[in-house]
N, C-alpha and C positions, 0 to 999 in steps of 0.2 A: 281421618275424614272430617271435613269442615261442616259447619252448620248447614251451609247451602246445599250439601249433597245428600243429606239423609233421607229426604222424601223420595228422591230418585232411586236410592238403594232399596227402600221398602217396595216401591212399585216394581222394580226389577225382580226382587225376590218373589213377589206375588205373581210374576209373569203377566202383569196388568198392561195390556195393550192400550192403544189410543181410545178404543170404544168399549173397554171392559166394564162389566158390572161387578162392583166390589161390595162385599158385605163385611161389616165390622160387628163382632160380638162383644158386648160390654163397651159400647161406644162412648159412654159418658156424655159430655157436651159436644162430642163430634169433632174435636180438633184435628186428630190424625186423619179421619175420613175426609174432612174438608180439604186438607192439604193435598190429598191424592186426587180429589174429584173436581173441586172448584177450578174454574178457568181451564178446563179440559173438556173433551167430549165423552169422558167416562160418566157412569152413573153410580150412585152409592146408596146403600141401605144400611142404616145403623140401628142396632137393637140393644136395648138396655132394660134391666128390670126396674130401674128407679124412674118413676114417672116424672119426678122433679127434674132429673137430668135430661130426659127426653124433651120436656117443655123448654128447657134452656137451650138444647141443641137446635130445636126448630126455630127458636127466636134468633139465635146467632146466625144460622144458615139461611135466613129468610130470603137472601139475595142469591142463593145458589139452588135453583129449582130442580136440578138433577139429583139432589139428595133427598131421601125419604127417611124418616125416623119412626120406629115402632117400639112400643113398650112390650117387652116379652122376656121369657126366661131362657137362659142359655141351655137348659136341659130340654127345652121344647120350643125351638125357635119358630116364630110366626112367619115362616118363609117356606115357599114351595120347594119340592125336590128339584135339584139341578137348576136353580134359579140364578146362580151367580158364577162368574168366571173365576173368582178368587174370594176366599174368606179368611179373615184374620181376627185374632184377639190380642190386644195390645196391653200387656201388664195387668190382666184381669182374671185369668183362669185359676190363679192361685187362690181366688176367693170363692170359687164354686164348690158346692157340696159333693158333686160327683163328676170329676174331670173326664172320665172315660165316656160318660153319656154326653157331656158337652162337646167333646171333640167328635164323637159320632154324629152329632147334629151338624157340626161344621162340614163334615164330609158329605152328609146327606144333601145339604143345600148347594153344594159346589158341583159343577159340571165335570164329567169325566176329563181327565188330564189337567184339570185346574189345580191350583195350589191352595193348601191350607197352611197358614202360618200362625204360630203362637210365639209371642214375645213375653218372656218370663223374667221378672226382676231378680237380679243377683245381689241380694242385700249384703252379703258378707264382704263385697268389695267396697272399700272406703272411698268416698268421693271427696277429694281434697277441697278445702275452702280457705281462701285467704283470711287470716286472722283479723285483718283490718276491716273486713266486711261482715264478720260473724255477728256483731252486735246489731247492725242494721238488719241483717237477714232474720235474726230472731224477732225483732220488732215487726217486720213485714209479715213473717209467717203467722204470728199471733193475730195480727189485724186481718189477714186474709182468711184465716180460719173462722174468725168471728163473722166476717162478711158472708162467707160461703154458708155457714151454719144458719144465719138469719135468712139468707136467700132460700135455702132449702125448706126451712121451717115455714116460710111464707107460702110455699106451694102445696105441700102435702105432708102426711104423717111420716114419722121416722121409719126407716127400713131396718128389719132385724139383722143382727150379725150373722155371718156365715163361717163355715170352716175353711181350712186352707189345704191346697194341693201342692205336692212337691214337684220339683223338676223331673224326678224319676218317673212319677206317675204320668206326667204330661208326655214325656218321651216314649214311654211304653205304649200309651194310647195311640200316639202317632205312628209308631212302628208297626202296630198291629193292623193298621188300615192303609198305610201308604204303599203305592204301587212302585215306588222307588226308594232307595235309602234316604232316610231323613237327613236333610242338610242342616248343618249347625253354623250359625253366624253370630256375630256380636254387634251390639249397637249401644252407643252412648249418646243420649239426647240432651241438649242439641249438639252433642259431640264435642270434641276438644277444640279449644281456642288456639292451640299451639301452632296450627297451620295458617292462622290468620295474620296478615300484616297489620301494622298499626292502624291504617285507615279502615281496613275491613273490620278490625276489632271494634273501633269506635262506632262504626255504623251498626254493627251487630248489637252492642250494648244499648245504644240509643234506641234502636228499633224495638228491642225487647222491652225496654222501659215504656215505650209508647203502646205496644200491644198489651202489656200488663195493665196499663192505665185504662185502655179501652175495655178490656175484660171486666175490670172492677166497676167501671162506670155503668156498663150494661146491667150487671148484677144489682148494683145499688139502685138503679132506677126501677128495675123490675120488682125489687123487694121494698121499694119506697123508703130507702135508708136516707136519713137526713144528709144534706150536702156537706155540712162541716165534718161529719164522720168520714165521708168519702175523701174529702180533701186531705185529711190526716194521712190516709194511706197513699194518696197520690204524691204527697210531699215526701213520704218515705221512699217511694220509687225514685223520685228525683235525687234525693240524697244518695241512694244506692248507686245510681248511674254515675254521678259525679265522683263518688268514692272509688268505684271500680276503674274509671278512666284515670284517676290519679294514682292508683296503685297497680297499674297494669303489670302482670307477671305472666309471661308465656308458659311457665312451668305449672301454673295452677289451672287445671281444667275445670274444676267444679265451681259453679256459680249458683246464684239463686234460681236461674232459669234452666237448670238441668234436672234430669230425672235420674234415678238409680240406673246403673248399667243393666242392659237387658241381654239375656241369652235368647237368640232367635232360632226357632226350630221350624223347619219347612217340610211338609209332606205333599205327596201328589195323589189325587183321586184316581182310582183305577178306571 
């Protein structure tokens, strides 16, 4: 599956039609929800317990009026019963303290015959990285972490740590409620580069560099981070793009702009 296809797959797994109302639990800054809703006739509702992330999500999605973001707990979603056509949690339920309650809430807010989807990280699968890019990746990761930490600190107090839920617990909670057998899928974001021809690969790498720069610029402005510090990170992005284009290898799927592989579990509301 190539990068350009993964949002279509998520929408299909959710059964999200052209005018569907979609809820994301643990939306963070809303990147996945925006990709499913913006420039469509769908509507979206994102919920996250971190008010810093909700503030960032609203700022980034200010040109997408059909998305709403609310601060709330996964164990007690600030959403009415049967309010959504589909509900999903993307790589976040492993962080909640009671996954059974959280999944129960996802079923509560989803209409009958709607889908509930949980994407769970599969950390034991190694993501390959080209050695020629590893040093630049390490520099970028450090600078991004510093930028993100300062952005969050500029908004509100820290959020306490939470416990972890296992894949078995998530699957058990879904099976206990789903009207149909739980479907299991796999997802690698932004998926493998191996299906991309040279031109598509160059476009992908260049576009991801631009998007990363835009993301960093927005955060830096919001947190009032000095321009020279931002430019150091932007310069690292530029070096990363050039290095990746120069060391293109179809067999290497992992890059800076991929997430851990995800196990996708899909249930249906009775």
